C-alpha positions, 0 to 999 in steps of 0.5 A: 250794495249787492244786497240792494240790487238783489232787493231790486230784483225781488221787486219783479215778483210784484208783477205776479199780481198783474199776470194771470198766468203767474197767478195760476202757476203760483196756485198750482205749486201751492196746490201741489206742495205735498207732491213736490215735498214727496219728490224732494224726499225721494230724490234725497234718499236716492241721492244718498244711496247712489252716492254711497253705492258708487263710492263703494263700487269704485273703491272696491274695484280700485283695490281689486285691480291695482292701487295705482289706478286712482278713482275720481270718487275720493269721498261720498260728497263727491258721490253726492255731486255725481248722483245729483248730476246723473239723477237730474240727467244734466250729465256734466261729465266731470265725474264718471265711474270707471269700473263696470260695477260703477257704470252699472250703478250710474245706469240704474241711478240715471233710470231711477232719477228719470222715473222719480222726477216724472212721477209727480208731473201728471198730478202737477199738470192736472192741478194746473189744468184745473186752475187754468179752466177755473181762471178761464171760466171766471174771465167769461162771467159778465162783469157785475158792477154795483153802483150805489144809487144817488139818494133821490129827494123822495127816498131821503124823506121816506127814510127820514119819516121811517126813522122818526116813526121808529123813534116815536114807536120806541118812545111809546113802548117805553112809556107804556112800560113805565105806566104798567110798572107804575100801576 
């Protein structure tokens, strides 16, 4: 039953055919697919690197101070969650490094996350501007309506006469060829 309701919600995407703004947005994302792929690639690299850095920084600091002080980074996947939250600047606060080395890693992670997320933005904005101006220019063009003219009586007779003449010409050419070939 839930699948049917999901399919019903997906039907809303049909509205993109009627909305020029959504068409422009979809065209922009299609044109910027390479930049978005590069963004995702660099984010994944950063996530893995900073997750392992914060995990090892917290573990290193935990063993040097006292084993009783437990850290909230018990595994690298938890570090991945923390690095996603930190790089995207959401900052839930459920995980936070306690050591100075972990805080340094967190600061660098947040700064590089902001820089990484903002690198492709000018390219995407430029593509959006191009598609938007193209759409606006097309909207200003006059609408050209081409109607098929109803055939008049004279034009119908003229086309009929022209067709008869072509048939007669081809028949005469065929007769001439047959006479030439027989002689």
